[in-house]
N, C-alpha and C positions, 0 to 999 in steps of 0.2 A: 204309633203302632206298637213300638217296643214297650211303652208304658202300659198299654192295654194287655199285652202278653205277660208282662211281669205281674200286673195286678191279678190276672186270671190264675197265674201259677201260684201266687201267694194265697189266694182264696181257696184254691184246691188243696194246697198243703195244709192250711189251717183247719180245713173242714175234715181232713183225714182223721180217723180214730187213732188214739195213741195205742199202738199195738203192744208196747212194753207193759202198760198197765194191765192189759187183758191177759197176758201170758202167765203172770205169776199171781196166784191167789194164796194169801197167808191166812193161817188160822188166827183167831182172836188172841190166843196165848202168844203166838209168834209176834203179833202186832204189839202187844203189851211189852214183850221183851225188847223188840227193836225200836219202839218209840217212847213209851212212857218211862221205861227204865233209864233213858238217856238223861232225864231231868229229875226224876223222883226216885227216892229210895223205894225198894219194892214194898208194896202195900198189900195187906190181905184184902181179898175181894169183899169180905164181910165187914170191912171198916165202914162202909156206907151201904145203905139199902139199895136195891135195884132202882127204885124211883129216884133216889139221890144221884146214882150213877147216870141215870138218863138226863138229869139236869147238868151234871158235870161234863159229860162227854161232848156235847156241842161246843162248849167253850174250849175244851182241849182240842177239838177237831181243828179249830182255827189256829191255835198256837202250834200244834204239831204238824199242821198241813196234812191232815188225814182226809181221805175221801169218805163219802157217805157210806159206801159199802164196807170200808175198814172200821168205821165207828160201829156199824151194825154187827160186824163180826166180833168186835170186842165186847159189845153188850150181850150178844148171844153166848159167848164164852162165860161171861160173868153170871148170867142166868143159870147156865149148866153148873158152874162151880159153886153157886150159892144154894142150889136145890138139894135137899136131902136125898140119899139113896132110897129108892123105892123097891120093896121086895117084888121079885118077878116070879110068877108062877110058870114053871117050865112044863110044857105038855109034850114036847118033842123027845125023841129018843136021846138018852144020855151020851150016845156015841158022837154027837156033834161036839166039836171042840171050839174053843174061843181062840181066835187069831190074835196073838199079843200085839202084832203090828197094827191091827185095827183098833185095839185098846189105846195104844199110844196116840193114834190119830184122833180117835173119838174124843178123848179128854185133853188133847193139845199138850201132852207131856213134853214133847220136844220143842214146844214154844219157849220153855224155860230151861229144860235139861237136855244134855247131849246123850245120845245113845249111839254107840259105834261111830263117834266122831261127827254126827249130824245133829243139829239142834241148837237151842239157845244156851246162853251162859249165865242167865240170871240165877239159876239153881245149880246144884252140883251135878256132875255127870252121873248117870245111872249105871254105867258099865261095871263098876266094881262095888256097888253099894251093898250087895248081898254078901259078897266075899269079905268085905271089910267091916260091915256093921251087923251082919246076920239077917237071916230071913225074918225072924220075929220082929226085929227093929223095922225092917222095910214094910211089913204088913201093917204094923201099928202106925208108922209114919204116914202111910197113905190114908188110913182110916181116921187118924187123929193128928193132922199135920203140926199142931202146936204143942204136942205132948212133951217134947224135949226142948222147945224154943218158943216161948209165948209170942215172940214178935215175928215168927216165920210168916212170910207172905204166901206160902203155899196154901191154896184153897182146899177145903175138904170136898172132894169130888164124889159124885153119886155113883161110884164104881161098885159093881156087884162082887160077891165073893168069888164067883167063877172067873170073872175078868181079872180080879186081883191075883188069884192063884196062877192063871195063865201067864200074867205079866211077871210074877215072881219066878216062875219056872223058866221063862225066856231069859230074864236077866241073870239067872244062875248059870245059864248055859253059854253066855257070851264071855 
């Protein structure tokens, strides 16, 4: 009788979903920072084509013990990071403002960079980047990440001018 009870308890425990995995969802940039950077020097996304990354990632999934959803998030980030910025026709009133926190989230900036103490450590903190390097440097660095360092792993993001200006204004104020 005790064996049956123990077996039933084990089956029930094993079949329960892992709540810890469901509670935390990381962006692709955060996953790269937390997993890939452990073993590899930071690599530019454009080092390989998206089709090549799609071949590489299943192999890395096994080695890094990534879940399928984590691999999908990394590949989605790589697709965003490798796609050129598209001009956007704005038909709404100009009074609408871009939320810089949304920009940080949309492009996964804090996957590699810290802002106000939160984020990754693969890239430098963004807290003082404008006061130390200047606004022009920051704007150019985001638009052309390799302009001052050809081996920089920072991808060229498809960020719009309005998003970039909002982000620069926010970083100037912290």
